[in-house]
mmJSON file of the N, C-alpha and C atoms, coordinates in Angstrom:
{"data_MODEL":{"atom_site":{
"group_PDB":["ATOM","ATOM","ATOM","ATOM","ATOM","ATOM","ATOM","ATOM","ATOM","ATOM","ATOM","ATOM","ATOM","ATOM","ATOM","ATOM","ATOM","ATOM","ATOM","ATOM","ATOM","ATOM","ATOM","ATOM","ATOM","ATOM","ATOM","ATOM","ATOM","ATOM","ATOM","ATOM","ATOM","ATOM","ATOM","ATOM","ATOM","ATOM","ATOM","ATOM","ATOM","ATOM","ATOM","ATOM","ATOM","ATOM","ATOM","ATOM","ATOM","ATOM","ATOM","ATOM","ATOM","ATOM","ATOM","ATOM","ATOM","ATOM","ATOM","ATOM","ATOM","ATOM","ATOM","ATOM","ATOM","ATOM","ATOM","ATOM","ATOM","ATOM","ATOM","ATOM","ATOM","ATOM","ATOM","ATOM","ATOM","ATOM","ATOM","ATOM","ATOM","ATOM","ATOM","ATOM","ATOM","ATOM","ATOM","ATOM","ATOM","ATOM","ATOM","ATOM","ATOM","ATOM","ATOM","ATOM","ATOM","ATOM","ATOM","ATOM","ATOM","ATOM","ATOM","ATOM","ATOM","ATOM","ATOM","ATOM","ATOM","ATOM","ATOM","ATOM","ATOM","ATOM","ATOM","ATOM","ATOM","ATOM","ATOM","ATOM","ATOM","ATOM","ATOM","ATOM","ATOM","ATOM","ATOM","ATOM","ATOM","ATOM","ATOM","ATOM","ATOM","ATOM","ATOM","ATOM","ATOM","ATOM","ATOM","ATOM","ATOM","ATOM","ATOM","ATOM","ATOM","ATOM","ATOM","ATOM","ATOM","ATOM","ATOM","ATOM","ATOM","ATOM","ATOM","ATOM","ATOM","ATOM","ATOM","ATOM","ATOM","ATOM","ATOM","ATOM","ATOM","ATOM","ATOM","ATOM","ATOM","ATOM","ATOM","ATOM","ATOM","ATOM","ATOM","ATOM","ATOM","ATOM","ATOM","ATOM","ATOM","ATOM","ATOM","ATOM","ATOM","ATOM","ATOM","ATOM","ATOM","ATOM","ATOM","ATOM","ATOM","ATOM","ATOM","ATOM","ATOM","ATOM","ATOM","ATOM","ATOM","ATOM","ATOM","ATOM","ATOM","ATOM","ATOM","ATOM","ATOM","ATOM","ATOM","ATOM","ATOM","ATOM","ATOM","ATOM","ATOM","ATOM","ATOM","ATOM","ATOM","ATOM","ATOM","ATOM","ATOM","ATOM","ATOM","ATOM","ATOM","ATOM","ATOM","ATOM","ATOM","ATOM"],
"id":[1,2,3,4,5,6,7,8,9,10,11,12,13,14,15,16,17,18,19,20,21,22,23,24,25,26,27,28,29,30,31,32,33,34,35,36,37,38,39,40,41,42,43,44,45,46,47,48,49,50,51,52,53,54,55,56,57,58,59,60,61,62,63,64,65,66,67,68,69,70,71,72,73,74,75,76,77,78,79,80,81,82,83,84,85,86,87,88,89,90,91,92,93,94,95,96,97,98,99,100,101,102,103,104,105,106,107,108,109,110,111,112,113,114,115,116,117,118,119,120,121,122,123,124,125,126,127,128,129,130,131,132,133,134,135,136,137,138,139,140,141,142,143,144,145,146,147,148,149,150,151,152,153,154,155,156,157,158,159,160,161,162,163,164,165,166,167,168,169,170,171,172,173,174,175,176,177,178,179,180,181,182,183,184,185,186,187,188,189,190,191,192,193,194,195,196,197,198,199,200,201,202,203,204,205,206,207,208,209,210,211,212,213,214,215,216,217,218,219,220,221,222,223,224,225,226,227,228,229,230,231,232,233,234],
"type_symbol":["N","C","C","N","C","C","N","C","C","N","C","C","N","C","C","N","C","C","N","C","C","N","C","C","N","C","C","N","C","C","N","C","C","N","C","C","N","C","C","N","C","C","N","C","C","N","C","C","N","C","C","N","C","C","N","C","C","N","C","C","N","C","C","N","C","C","N","C","C","N","C","C","N","C","C","N","C","C","N","C","C","N","C","C","N","C","C","N","C","C","N","C","C","N","C","C","N","C","C","N","C","C","N","C","C","N","C","C","N","C","C","N","C","C","N","C","C","N","C","C","N","C","C","N","C","C","N","C","C","N","C","C","N","C","C","N","C","C","N","C","C","N","C","C","N","C","C","N","C","C","N","C","C","N","C","C","N","C","C","N","C","C","N","C","C","N","C","C","N","C","C","N","C","C","N","C","C","N","C","C","N","C","C","N","C","C","N","C","C","N","C","C","N","C","C","N","C","C","N","C","C","N","C","C","N","C","C","N","C","C","N","C","C","N","C","C","N","C","C","N","C","C","N","C","C","N","C","C","N","C","C","N","C","C"],
"label_atom_id":["N","CA","C","N","CA","C","N","CA","C","N","CA","C","N","CA","C","N","CA","C","N","CA","C","N","CA","C","N","CA","C","N","CA","C","N","CA","C","N","CA","C","N","CA","C","N","CA","C","N","CA","C","N","CA","C","N","CA","C","N","CA","C","N","CA","C","N","CA","C","N","CA","C","N","CA","C","N","CA","C","N","CA","C","N","CA","C","N","CA","C","N","CA","C","N","CA","C","N","CA","C","N","CA","C","N","CA","C","N","CA","C","N","CA","C","N","CA","C","N","CA","C","N","CA","C","N","CA","C","N","CA","C","N","CA","C","N","CA","C","N","CA","C","N","CA","C","N","CA","C","N","CA","C","N","CA","C","N","CA","C","N","CA","C","N","CA","C","N","CA","C","N","CA","C","N","CA","C","N","CA","C","N","CA","C","N","CA","C","N","CA","C","N","CA","C","N","CA","C","N","CA","C","N","CA","C","N","CA","C","N","CA","C","N","CA","C","N","CA","C","N","CA","C","N","CA","C","N","CA","C","N","CA","C","N","CA","C","N","CA","C","N","CA","C","N","CA","C","N","CA","C","N","CA","C","N","CA","C","N","CA","C","N","CA","C","N","CA","C","N","CA","C"],
"label_alt_id":[null,null,null,null,null,null,null,null,null,null,null,null,null,null,null,null,null,null,null,null,null,null,null,null,null,null,null,null,null,null,null,null,null,null,null,null,null,null,null,null,null,null,null,null,null,null,null,null,null,null,null,null,null,null,null,null,null,null,null,null,null,null,null,null,null,null,null,null,null,null,null,null,null,null,null,null,null,null,null,null,null,null,null,null,null,null,null,null,null,null,null,null,null,null,null,null,null,null,null,null,null,null,null,null,null,null,null,null,null,null,null,null,null,null,null,null,null,null,null,null,null,null,null,null,null,null,null,null,null,null,null,null,null,null,null,null,null,null,null,null,null,null,null,null,null,null,null,null,null,null,null,null,null,null,null,null,null,null,null,null,null,null,null,null,null,null,null,null,null,null,null,null,null,null,null,null,null,null,null,null,null,null,null,null,null,null,null,null,null,null,null,null,null,null,null,null,null,null,null,null,null,null,null,null,null,null,null,null,null,null,null,null,null,null,null,null,null,null,null,null,null,null,null,null,null,null,null,null,null,null,null,null,null,null],
"label_comp_id":["MET","MET","MET","LYS","LYS","LYS","ALA","ALA","ALA","HIS","HIS","HIS","ASN","ASN","ASN","ASN","ASN","ASN","ASN","ASN","ASN","SER","SER","SER","GLY","GLY","GLY","ASN","ASN","ASN","GLU","GLU","GLU","LEU","LEU","LEU","ALA","ALA","ALA","ASP","ASP","ASP","GLN","GLN","GLN","LEU","LEU","LEU","ALA","ALA","ALA","LYS","LYS","LYS","GLU","GLU","GLU","ALA","ALA","ALA","ALA","ALA","ALA","CYS","CYS","CYS","ASP","ASP","ASP","SER","SER","SER","GLU","GLU","GLU","LEU","LEU","LEU","LYS","LYS","LYS","ILE","ILE","ILE","THR","THR","THR","TYR","TYR","TYR","ASN","ASN","ASN","LYS","LYS","LYS","TYR","TYR","TYR","PRO","PRO","PRO","LYS","LYS","LYS","SER","SER","SER","ALA","ALA","ALA","VAL","VAL","VAL","ILE","ILE","ILE","ASN","ASN","ASN","GLU","GLU","GLU","LEU","LEU","LEU","LYS","LYS","LYS","GLU","GLU","GLU","LEU","LEU","LEU","GLU","GLU","GLU","LEU","LEU","LEU","GLN","GLN","GLN","LYS","LYS","LYS","TRP","TRP","TRP","GLU","GLU","GLU","GLY","GLY","GLY","GLU","GLU","GLU","TRP","TRP","TRP","ASP","ASP","ASP","SER","SER","SER","LEU","LEU","LEU","ASN","ASN","ASN","LYS","LYS","LYS","GLY","GLY","GLY","ALA","ALA","ALA","LEU","LEU","LEU","THR","THR","THR","LYS","LYS","LYS","THR","THR","THR","PHE","PHE","PHE","PHE","PHE","PHE","PRO","PRO","PRO","LYS","LYS","LYS","VAL","VAL","VAL","LYS","LYS","LYS","ASP","ASP","ASP","ARG","ARG","ARG","VAL","VAL","VAL","ALA","ALA","ALA","LYS","LYS","LYS","ARG","ARG","ARG","LEU","LEU","LEU"],
"label_asym_id":["A","A","A","A","A","A","A","A","A","A","A","A","A","A","A","A","A","A","A","A","A","A","A","A","A","A","A","A","A","A","A","A","A","A","A","A","A","A","A","A","A","A","A","A","A","A","A","A","A","A","A","A","A","A","A","A","A","A","A","A","A","A","A","A","A","A","A","A","A","A","A","A","A","A","A","A","A","A","A","A","A","A","A","A","A","A","A","A","A","A","A","A","A","A","A","A","A","A","A","A","A","A","A","A","A","A","A","A","A","A","A","A","A","A","A","A","A","A","A","A","A","A","A","A","A","A","A","A","A","A","A","A","A","A","A","A","A","A","A","A","A","A","A","A","A","A","A","A","A","A","A","A","A","A","A","A","A","A","A","A","A","A","A","A","A","A","A","A","A","A","A","A","A","A","A","A","A","A","A","A","A","A","A","A","A","A","A","A","A","A","A","A","A","A","A","A","A","A","A","A","A","A","A","A","A","A","A","A","A","A","A","A","A","A","A","A","A","A","A","A","A","A","A","A","A","A","A","A","A","A","A","A","A","A"],
"label_entity_id":["1","1","1","1","1","1","1","1","1","1","1","1","1","1","1","1","1","1","1","1","1","1","1","1","1","1","1","1","1","1","1","1","1","1","1","1","1","1","1","1","1","1","1","1","1","1","1","1","1","1","1","1","1","1","1","1","1","1","1","1","1","1","1","1","1","1","1","1","1","1","1","1","1","1","1","1","1","1","1","1","1","1","1","1","1","1","1","1","1","1","1","1","1","1","1","1","1","1","1","1","1","1","1","1","1","1","1","1","1","1","1","1","1","1","1","1","1","1","1","1","1","1","1","1","1","1","1","1","1","1","1","1","1","1","1","1","1","1","1","1","1","1","1","1","1","1","1","1","1","1","1","1","1","1","1","1","1","1","1","1","1","1","1","1","1","1","1","1","1","1","1","1","1","1","1","1","1","1","1","1","1","1","1","1","1","1","1","1","1","1","1","1","1","1","1","1","1","1","1","1","1","1","1","1","1","1","1","1","1","1","1","1","1","1","1","1","1","1","1","1","1","1","1","1","1","1","1","1","1","1","1","1","1","1"],
"label_seq_id":[1,1,1,2,2,2,3,3,3,4,4,4,5,5,5,6,6,6,7,7,7,8,8,8,9,9,9,10,10,10,11,11,11,12,12,12,13,13,13,14,14,14,15,15,15,16,16,16,17,17,17,18,18,18,19,19,19,20,20,20,21,21,21,22,22,22,23,23,23,24,24,24,25,25,25,26,26,26,27,27,27,28,28,28,29,29,29,30,30,30,31,31,31,32,32,32,33,33,33,34,34,34,35,35,35,36,36,36,37,37,37,38,38,38,39,39,39,40,40,40,41,41,41,42,42,42,43,43,43,44,44,44,45,45,45,46,46,46,47,47,47,48,48,48,49,49,49,50,50,50,51,51,51,52,52,52,53,53,53,54,54,54,55,55,55,56,56,56,57,57,57,58,58,58,59,59,59,60,60,60,61,61,61,62,62,62,63,63,63,64,64,64,65,65,65,66,66,66,67,67,67,68,68,68,69,69,69,70,70,70,71,71,71,72,72,72,73,73,73,74,74,74,75,75,75,76,76,76,77,77,77,78,78,78],
"pdbx_PDB_ins_code":[null,null,null,null,null,null,null,null,null,null,null,null,null,null,null,null,null,null,null,null,null,null,null,null,null,null,null,null,null,null,null,null,null,null,null,null,null,null,null,null,null,null,null,null,null,null,null,null,null,null,null,null,null,null,null,null,null,null,null,null,null,null,null,null,null,null,null,null,null,null,null,null,null,null,null,null,null,null,null,null,null,null,null,null,null,null,null,null,null,null,null,null,null,null,null,null,null,null,null,null,null,null,null,null,null,null,null,null,null,null,null,null,null,null,null,null,null,null,null,null,null,null,null,null,null,null,null,null,null,null,null,null,null,null,null,null,null,null,null,null,null,null,null,null,null,null,null,null,null,null,null,null,null,null,null,null,null,null,null,null,null,null,null,null,null,null,null,null,null,null,null,null,null,null,null,null,null,null,null,null,null,null,null,null,null,null,null,null,null,null,null,null,null,null,null,null,null,null,null,null,null,null,null,null,null,null,null,null,null,null,null,null,null,null,null,null,null,null,null,null,null,null,null,null,null,null,null,null,null,null,null,null,null,null],
"Cartn_x":[23.542,24.72,24.285,24.893,24.572,25.169,24.47,24.93,26.208,26.357,27.566,28.375,28.581,29.352,30.797,31.284,32.679,32.985,31.99,32.234,31.724,32.635,32.252,31.358,31.592,30.759,29.32,29.159,27.82,27.135,27.909,27.354,26.837,27.61,27.204,25.962,25.935,24.766,23.524,23.667,22.546,22.057,22.982,22.629,21.901,22.428,21.804,20.429,20.274,18.975,17.952,18.352,17.443,17.044,18.005,17.715,16.755,16.976,16.113,14.707,14.587,13.279,12.475,13.15,12.462,12.232,12.836,12.744,11.5,10.467,9.209,9.317,10.343,10.509,11.421,11.943,12.854,12.1,12.619,11.995,12.225,11.164,11.286,11.989,13.069,13.829,13.619,13.047,12.814,11.319,10.862,9.431,9.151,10.092,9.908,9.076,8.368,7.5,8.08,8.358,8.985,8.146,8.819,8.152,7.299,7.812,7.075,5.765,5.762,4.536,3.506,3.962,3.058,2.455,3.278,2.798,1.774,2.064,1.125,-0.193,-0.126,-1.339,-2.177,-1.522,-2.232,-2.864,-2.167,-2.726,-3.97,-3.916,-5.068,-6.255,-6.008,-7.088,-7.681,-6.814,-7.262,-8.154,-7.751,-8.551,-9.908,-9.922,-11.185,-12.131,-11.589,-12.408,-12.941,-12.078,-12.466,-13.536,-13.378,-14.345,-15.718,-15.727,-16.99,-17.68,-16.903,-17.462,-17.951,-17.19,-17.531,-18.859,-19.009,-20.237,-21.451,-21.25,-22.384,-22.842,-22.019,-22.374,-23.382,-24.295,-25.242,-24.715,-23.709,-23.127,-22.113,-21.783,-20.739,-21.175,-22.444,-22.958,-22.216,-21.927,-21.213,-19.79,-19.123,-17.766,-17.768,-18.78,-18.867,-19.051,-19.597,-19.71,-18.331,-17.395,-16.027,-15.176,-15.402,-14.617,-15.559,-16.138,-17.065,-16.383,-15.095,-14.337,-13.19,-12.889,-11.816,-10.485,-10.24,-8.978,-8.805,-9.925,-9.847,-9.362,-9.873,-9.507,-8.046,-7.617,-6.249,-5.256,-5.622,-4.737,-4.461,-5.356,-5.18,-4.207,-3.888,-2.934,-3.27,-4.523,-4.969,-4.56],
"Cartn_y":[-10.651,-10.021,-8.885,-7.748,-6.602,-6.761,-6.194,-6.293,-5.504,-4.347,-3.559,-3.486,-4.62,-4.74,-4.288,-3.467,-2.983,-2.061,-1.504,-0.525,0.806,1.68,2.912,3.816,3.859,4.695,4.199,2.896,2.324,2.42,2.24,2.371,3.795,4.785,6.174,6.472,5.974,6.178,5.562,4.377,3.706,4.518,5.006,5.805,7.088,7.794,9.041,8.797,7.71,7.379,7.11,6.384,6.104,7.394,8.279,9.556,10.397,10.446,11.237,10.661,9.347,8.703,8.965,9.129,9.324,10.797,11.713,13.149,13.748,14.004,14.552,16.034,16.703,18.133,18.392,17.353,17.489,17.989,19.045,19.625,18.725,18.489,17.689,18.522,17.994,18.756,18.231,17.066,16.519,16.472,17.264,17.309,17.237,16.707,16.607,15.384,15.482,14.409,13.942,12.666,12.206,12.526,12.923,13.255,12.088,10.872,9.689,9.526,9.87,9.771,10.791,11.997,13.033,12.599,12.074,11.612,10.502,9.528,8.425,8.915,9.856,10.406,11.16,11.947,12.673,11.725,10.662,9.673,9.022,8.716,8.099,9.06,10.326,11.321,11.478,11.465,11.568,10.381,9.182,7.989,8.039,8.54,8.665,9.641,10.761,11.745,11.151,10.479,9.852,8.792,8.019,6.981,7.599,8.719,9.4,9.887,10.457,10.912,9.731,8.654,7.442,6.86,6.809,6.256,7.139,8.446,9.362,9.526,9.128,9.282,8.22,8.639,7.7,7.14,7.762,7.32,6.207,5.493,4.473,3.165,2.826,1.604,0.354,0.294,-0.869,-0.934,0.188,0.237,-0.138,0.296,-0.016,-1.513,-2.244,-3.696,-4.345,-3.774,-4.297,-3.764,-2.506,-1.846,-1.178,-1.945,-1.345,-0.366,-0.537,0.358,0.985,2.216,2.941,2.223,1.693,1.001,-0.206,-0.872,-1.979,-1.468,-0.326,0.283,0.724,1.352,1.859,0.691,-0.401,-1.559,-2.157,-1.957,-2.512,-1.715,-0.499,0.365,0.479,0.839,0.981,2.313],
"Cartn_z":[14.88,14.298,13.373,13.524,12.693,11.303,10.316,8.928,8.698,9.383,9.181,10.471,11.052,12.269,12.035,12.918,12.895,11.716,11.068,10.011,10.544,10.925,11.614,10.764,9.469,8.603,8.554,8.425,8.393,9.749,10.817,12.17,12.394,11.971,12.121,11.277,10.045,9.184,9.813,10.384,11.038,12.235,13.039,14.22,13.805,12.81,12.355,11.746,11.015,10.431,11.525,12.565,13.68,14.401,14.62,15.281,14.443,13.156,12.275,12.232,12.228,12.17,13.441,14.554,15.841,16.185,15.44,15.745,15.096,15.906,15.376,15.029,15.517,15.234,14.034,13.45,12.317,11.099,10.487,9.309,8.092,7.335,6.12,5.062,4.524,3.526,2.115,1.984,0.646,0.401,-0.556,-0.835,-2.334,-3.072,-4.517,-4.859,-5.956,-6.438,-7.759,-7.937,-9.175,-10.416,-11.479,-12.736,-13.221,-13.086,-13.54,-12.775,-11.494,-10.687,-11.154,-11.491,-11.993,-13.325,-14.205,-15.514,-15.351,-14.491,-14.263,-13.682,-12.764,-12.161,-13.192,-14.041,-15.085,-16.102,-16.45,-17.371,-16.778,-15.496,-14.835,-14.805,-14.503,-14.511,-15.914,-16.917,-18.307,-18.674,-18.272,-18.548,-17.838,-16.616,-15.878,-16.572,-17.043,-17.749,-19.051,-19.786,-21.05,-20.794,-19.738,-19.388,-19.102,-18.396,-18.108,-19.371,-20.277,-21.554,-22.387,-22.403,-23.155,-22.652,-21.347,-20.762,-21.028,-21.11,-21.261,-22.715,-23.677,-25.085,-25.536,-26.42,-27.007,-28.317,-28.859,-30.133,-29.888,-30.957,-30.895,-30.268,-30.394,-29.769,-30.257,-31.537,-32.071,-31.506,-31.482,-30.936,-29.463,-28.738,-27.307,-27.06,-28.035,-27.852,-27.86,-28.622,-28.663,-27.508,-27.159,-26.107,-25.108,-24.186,-23.227,-22.263,-22.051,-21.165,-21.949,-21.646,-22.32,-22.127,-20.933,-20.67,-21.599,-21.965,-22.928,-24.279,-24.677,-25.967,-25.952,-24.892,-24.783,-24.778,-24.147,-24.076,-25.454,-26.402,-27.753,-28.604,-28.191,-28.91,-30.396,-30.695,-32.083,-32.657],
"occupancy":[1.0,1.0,1.0,1.0,1.0,1.0,1.0,1.0,1.0,1.0,1.0,1.0,1.0,1.0,1.0,1.0,1.0,1.0,1.0,1.0,1.0,1.0,1.0,1.0,1.0,1.0,1.0,1.0,1.0,1.0,1.0,1.0,1.0,1.0,1.0,1.0,1.0,1.0,1.0,1.0,1.0,1.0,1.0,1.0,1.0,1.0,1.0,1.0,1.0,1.0,1.0,1.0,1.0,1.0,1.0,1.0,1.0,1.0,1.0,1.0,1.0,1.0,1.0,1.0,1.0,1.0,1.0,1.0,1.0,1.0,1.0,1.0,1.0,1.0,1.0,1.0,1.0,1.0,1.0,1.0,1.0,1.0,1.0,1.0,1.0,1.0,1.0,1.0,1.0,1.0,1.0,1.0,1.0,1.0,1.0,1.0,1.0,1.0,1.0,1.0,1.0,1.0,1.0,1.0,1.0,1.0,1.0,1.0,1.0,1.0,1.0,1.0,1.0,1.0,1.0,1.0,1.0,1.0,1.0,1.0,1.0,1.0,1.0,1.0,1.0,1.0,1.0,1.0,1.0,1.0,1.0,1.0,1.0,1.0,1.0,1.0,1.0,1.0,1.0,1.0,1.0,1.0,1.0,1.0,1.0,1.0,1.0,1.0,1.0,1.0,1.0,1.0,1.0,1.0,1.0,1.0,1.0,1.0,1.0,1.0,1.0,1.0,1.0,1.0,1.0,1.0,1.0,1.0,1.0,1.0,1.0,1.0,1.0,1.0,1.0,1.0,1.0,1.0,1.0,1.0,1.0,1.0,1.0,1.0,1.0,1.0,1.0,1.0,1.0,1.0,1.0,1.0,1.0,1.0,1.0,1.0,1.0,1.0,1.0,1.0,1.0,1.0,1.0,1.0,1.0,1.0,1.0,1.0,1.0,1.0,1.0,1.0,1.0,1.0,1.0,1.0,1.0,1.0,1.0,1.0,1.0,1.0,1.0,1.0,1.0,1.0,1.0,1.0,1.0,1.0,1.0,1.0,1.0,1.0],
"B_iso_or_equiv":[0.0,0.0,0.0,0.0,0.0,0.0,0.0,0.0,0.0,0.0,0.0,0.0,0.0,0.0,0.0,0.0,0.0,0.0,0.0,0.0,0.0,0.0,0.0,0.0,0.0,0.0,0.0,0.0,0.0,0.0,0.0,0.0,0.0,0.0,0.0,0.0,0.0,0.0,0.0,0.0,0.0,0.0,0.0,0.0,0.0,0.0,0.0,0.0,0.0,0.0,0.0,0.0,0.0,0.0,0.0,0.0,0.0,0.0,0.0,0.0,0.0,0.0,0.0,0.0,0.0,0.0,0.0,0.0,0.0,0.0,0.0,0.0,0.0,0.0,0.0,0.0,0.0,0.0,0.0,0.0,0.0,0.0,0.0,0.0,0.0,0.0,0.0,0.0,0.0,0.0,0.0,0.0,0.0,0.0,0.0,0.0,0.0,0.0,0.0,0.0,0.0,0.0,0.0,0.0,0.0,0.0,0.0,0.0,0.0,0.0,0.0,0.0,0.0,0.0,0.0,0.0,0.0,0.0,0.0,0.0,0.0,0.0,0.0,0.0,0.0,0.0,0.0,0.0,0.0,0.0,0.0,0.0,0.0,0.0,0.0,0.0,0.0,0.0,0.0,0.0,0.0,0.0,0.0,0.0,0.0,0.0,0.0,0.0,0.0,0.0,0.0,0.0,0.0,0.0,0.0,0.0,0.0,0.0,0.0,0.0,0.0,0.0,0.0,0.0,0.0,0.0,0.0,0.0,0.0,0.0,0.0,0.0,0.0,0.0,0.0,0.0,0.0,0.0,0.0,0.0,0.0,0.0,0.0,0.0,0.0,0.0,0.0,0.0,0.0,0.0,0.0,0.0,0.0,0.0,0.0,0.0,0.0,0.0,0.0,0.0,0.0,0.0,0.0,0.0,0.0,0.0,0.0,0.0,0.0,0.0,0.0,0.0,0.0,0.0,0.0,0.0,0.0,0.0,0.0,0.0,0.0,0.0,0.0,0.0,0.0,0.0,0.0,0.0,0.0,0.0,0.0,0.0,0.0,0.0],
"pdbx_formal_charge":[null,null,null,null,null,null,null,null,null,null,null,null,null,null,null,null,null,null,null,null,null,null,null,null,null,null,null,null,null,null,null,null,null,null,null,null,null,null,null,null,null,null,null,null,null,null,null,null,null,null,null,null,null,null,null,null,null,null,null,null,null,null,null,null,null,null,null,null,null,null,null,null,null,null,null,null,null,null,null,null,null,null,null,null,null,null,null,null,null,null,null,null,null,null,null,null,null,null,null,null,null,null,null,null,null,null,null,null,null,null,null,null,null,null,null,null,null,null,null,null,null,null,null,null,null,null,null,null,null,null,null,null,null,null,null,null,null,null,null,null,null,null,null,null,null,null,null,null,null,null,null,null,null,null,null,null,null,null,null,null,null,null,null,null,null,null,null,null,null,null,null,null,null,null,null,null,null,null,null,null,null,null,null,null,null,null,null,null,null,null,null,null,null,null,null,null,null,null,null,null,null,null,null,null,null,null,null,null,null,null,null,null,null,null,null,null,null,null,null,null,null,null,null,null,null,null,null,null,null,null,null,null,null,null],
"auth_seq_id":[1,1,1,2,2,2,3,3,3,4,4,4,5,5,5,6,6,6,7,7,7,8,8,8,9,9,9,10,10,10,11,11,11,12,12,12,13,13,13,14,14,14,15,15,15,16,16,16,17,17,17,18,18,18,19,19,19,20,20,20,21,21,21,22,22,22,23,23,23,24,24,24,25,25,25,26,26,26,27,27,27,28,28,28,29,29,29,30,30,30,31,31,31,32,32,32,33,33,33,34,34,34,35,35,35,36,36,36,37,37,37,38,38,38,39,39,39,40,40,40,41,41,41,42,42,42,43,43,43,44,44,44,45,45,45,46,46,46,47,47,47,48,48,48,49,49,49,50,50,50,51,51,51,52,52,52,53,53,53,54,54,54,55,55,55,56,56,56,57,57,57,58,58,58,59,59,59,60,60,60,61,61,61,62,62,62,63,63,63,64,64,64,65,65,65,66,66,66,67,67,67,68,68,68,69,69,69,70,70,70,71,71,71,72,72,72,73,73,73,74,74,74,75,75,75,76,76,76,77,77,77,78,78,78],
"auth_comp_id":["MET","MET","MET","LYS","LYS","LYS","ALA","ALA","ALA","HIS","HIS","HIS","ASN","ASN","ASN","ASN","ASN","ASN","ASN","ASN","ASN","SER","SER","SER","GLY","GLY","GLY","ASN","ASN","ASN","GLU","GLU","GLU","LEU","LEU","LEU","ALA","ALA","ALA","ASP","ASP","ASP","GLN","GLN","GLN","LEU","LEU","LEU","ALA","ALA","ALA","LYS","LYS","LYS","GLU","GLU","GLU","ALA","ALA","ALA","ALA","ALA","ALA","CYS","CYS","CYS","ASP","ASP","ASP","SER","SER","SER","GLU","GLU","GLU","LEU","LEU","LEU","LYS","LYS","LYS","ILE","ILE","ILE","THR","THR","THR","TYR","TYR","TYR","ASN","ASN","ASN","LYS","LYS","LYS","TYR","TYR","TYR","PRO","PRO","PRO","LYS","LYS","LYS","SER","SER","SER","ALA","ALA","ALA","VAL","VAL","VAL","ILE","ILE","ILE","ASN","ASN","ASN","GLU","GLU","GLU","LEU","LEU","LEU","LYS","LYS","LYS","GLU","GLU","GLU","LEU","LEU","LEU","GLU","GLU","GLU","LEU","LEU","LEU","GLN","GLN","GLN","LYS","LYS","LYS","TRP","TRP","TRP","GLU","GLU","GLU","GLY","GLY","GLY","GLU","GLU","GLU","TRP","TRP","TRP","ASP","ASP","ASP","SER","SER","SER","LEU","LEU","LEU","ASN","ASN","ASN","LYS","LYS","LYS","GLY","GLY","GLY","ALA","ALA","ALA","LEU","LEU","LEU","THR","THR","THR","LYS","LYS","LYS","THR","THR","THR","PHE","PHE","PHE","PHE","PHE","PHE","PRO","PRO","PRO","LYS","LYS","LYS","VAL","VAL","VAL","LYS","LYS","LYS","ASP","ASP","ASP","ARG","ARG","ARG","VAL","VAL","VAL","ALA","ALA","ALA","LYS","LYS","LYS","ARG","ARG","ARG","LEU","LEU","LEU"],
"auth_asym_id":["A","A","A","A","A","A","A","A","A","A","A","A","A","A","A","A","A","A","A","A","A","A","A","A","A","A","A","A","A","A","A","A","A","A","A","A","A","A","A","A","A","A","A","A","A","A","A","A","A","A","A","A","A","A","A","A","A","A","A","A","A","A","A","A","A","A","A","A","A","A","A","A","A","A","A","A","A","A","A","A","A","A","A","A","A","A","A","A","A","A","A","A","A","A","A","A","A","A","A","A","A","A","A","A","A","A","A","A","A","A","A","A","A","A","A","A","A","A","A","A","A","A","A","A","A","A","A","A","A","A","A","A","A","A","A","A","A","A","A","A","A","A","A","A","A","A","A","A","A","A","A","A","A","A","A","A","A","A","A","A","A","A","A","A","A","A","A","A","A","A","A","A","A","A","A","A","A","A","A","A","A","A","A","A","A","A","A","A","A","A","A","A","A","A","A","A","A","A","A","A","A","A","A","A","A","A","A","A","A","A","A","A","A","A","A","A","A","A","A","A","A","A","A","A","A","A","A","A","A","A","A","A","A","A"],
"auth_atom_id":["N","CA","C","N","CA","C","N","CA","C","N","CA","C","N","CA","C","N","CA","C","N","CA","C","N","CA","C","N","CA","C","N","CA","C","N","CA","C","N","CA","C","N","CA","C","N","CA","C","N","CA","C","N","CA","C","N","CA","C","N","CA","C","N","CA","C","N","CA","C","N","CA","C","N","CA","C","N","CA","C","N","CA","C","N","CA","C","N","CA","C","N","CA","C","N","CA","C","N","CA","C","N","CA","C","N","CA","C","N","CA","C","N","CA","C","N","CA","C","N","CA","C","N","CA","C","N","CA","C","N","CA","C","N","CA","C","N","CA","C","N","CA","C","N","CA","C","N","CA","C","N","CA","C","N","CA","C","N","CA","C","N","CA","C","N","CA","C","N","CA","C","N","CA","C","N","CA","C","N","CA","C","N","CA","C","N","CA","C","N","CA","C","N","CA","C","N","CA","C","N","CA","C","N","CA","C","N","CA","C","N","CA","C","N","CA","C","N","CA","C","N","CA","C","N","CA","C","N","CA","C","N","CA","C","N","CA","C","N","CA","C","N","CA","C","N","CA","C","N","CA","C","N","CA","C","N","CA","C","N","CA","C","N","CA","C","N","CA","C","N","CA","C"],
"pdbx_PDB_model_num":[1,1,1,1,1,1,1,1,1,1,1,1,1,1,1,1,1,1,1,1,1,1,1,1,1,1,1,1,1,1,1,1,1,1,1,1,1,1,1,1,1,1,1,1,1,1,1,1,1,1,1,1,1,1,1,1,1,1,1,1,1,1,1,1,1,1,1,1,1,1,1,1,1,1,1,1,1,1,1,1,1,1,1,1,1,1,1,1,1,1,1,1,1,1,1,1,1,1,1,1,1,1,1,1,1,1,1,1,1,1,1,1,1,1,1,1,1,1,1,1,1,1,1,1,1,1,1,1,1,1,1,1,1,1,1,1,1,1,1,1,1,1,1,1,1,1,1,1,1,1,1,1,1,1,1,1,1,1,1,1,1,1,1,1,1,1,1,1,1,1,1,1,1,1,1,1,1,1,1,1,1,1,1,1,1,1,1,1,1,1,1,1,1,1,1,1,1,1,1,1,1,1,1,1,1,1,1,1,1,1,1,1,1,1,1,1,1,1,1,1,1,1,1,1,1,1,1,1,1,1,1,1,1,1]
}}}
C-alpha cells in the first residue's frame, strides 16, 4: 500500500521526484553549501593546524602532559 494513496498532489510529487532522480541530463539547480557546514569545516581545519603547531613546539612540556592533544584542551573550555 502506498503512503499517499489516492492523493493526487502527493502522487504527482512522487512521480516527478522519480523522473528527476533518473534523469542524468537534468541540470543541478541547487549548489549552495550550508553556512553551518562551512563553519564546522573551518573549525576542523583550524584545529588541525593548531595540532600541528602544538606537536612541533618544544615548549609547554608540562602543559602537554595534561593536554597531549589540542582537542583535549578545547573540550575543557578553559
